[in-house]
Residue, then its C-alpha position, 0 to 999 in steps of 0.5 A: m854828517s861828514e863831507q862827501i864828494l859824489v862822482p857819477v861813474d859809467g865805465s867811460e874814461p872820462a869817468f875814471r879821470a874824474l874819479k882820480v881828481a875826486c880821490m885827490l880832493a878827498r885825501a886832501q880834505n878828509q872827505n868820503i867818496r860816493l860813487l854813483h851809477v845810474v841804470p837807465n829806465k827802459e819804459v815798456p808803454a802801458g798798453l803792451k805791459r799786459y802782453a808780458e808774462v809775469e816771470h819776465m815782468r819780475n826780472p827781465p833779461e835787460y834789467l839782470y844785464e843792467t844790474a850786472i853792468a852797474e855792479n861791474v863798473l861800481n867794482a872797477a871804480r871802488d877799485q881804482a878809488l881805493a888804490d888811489d888811497a881814497p879814505n872812505v868809499e860807498c857806492s849807490v845805484e840809481h834807476g832812471d835818467a842820469t842827470k835826475g839820479i845824479l841830482a836826486v842822490a846829491g840832494r838826499e845824501g847832502v853832498d858837497t861836491i860833485v865831480m864828473g866827467t865831460r862825456g860819458l858813454s851816451d849816444f848821439k841824443g846826449m850831444v843834441l839835447g845837452s850833456v848829462a855834465h852840463k844839465v848837472a852843473h846848471g842843476a845842482d845846488c853844490e859845487v860841480i867840478v867837470v873834468k876833461 
């Protein structure tokens, strides 16, 4: 298995600054970069699901919107990584909680290092409950580099 750097991206400036650092590391150590965007789940309470029409359950508009955002964020990040001469770039999308998604991919893919920004595009809830970067730094089994 080749050495790999995981870079969670959400379209924020700190995420793109972290990507620049990850690209420098990848070039210096001949490592692969795995870009990750986590699409948050918007759970519908079980009692309300029965009111949804079948065609809306297959591809709800919010899901299509979030999928388009994920593709655009990953494309922009891939373009930057390639412009920064990253040796190899792969993209992944996870659904659910950002912290859990990042830690799951890191464990599943055998990631050596996670490089991420200090703050993303989260709302006030992130400031109250603790940032994703803080939770990842404490929960990861690999090295974590947090970039301002």
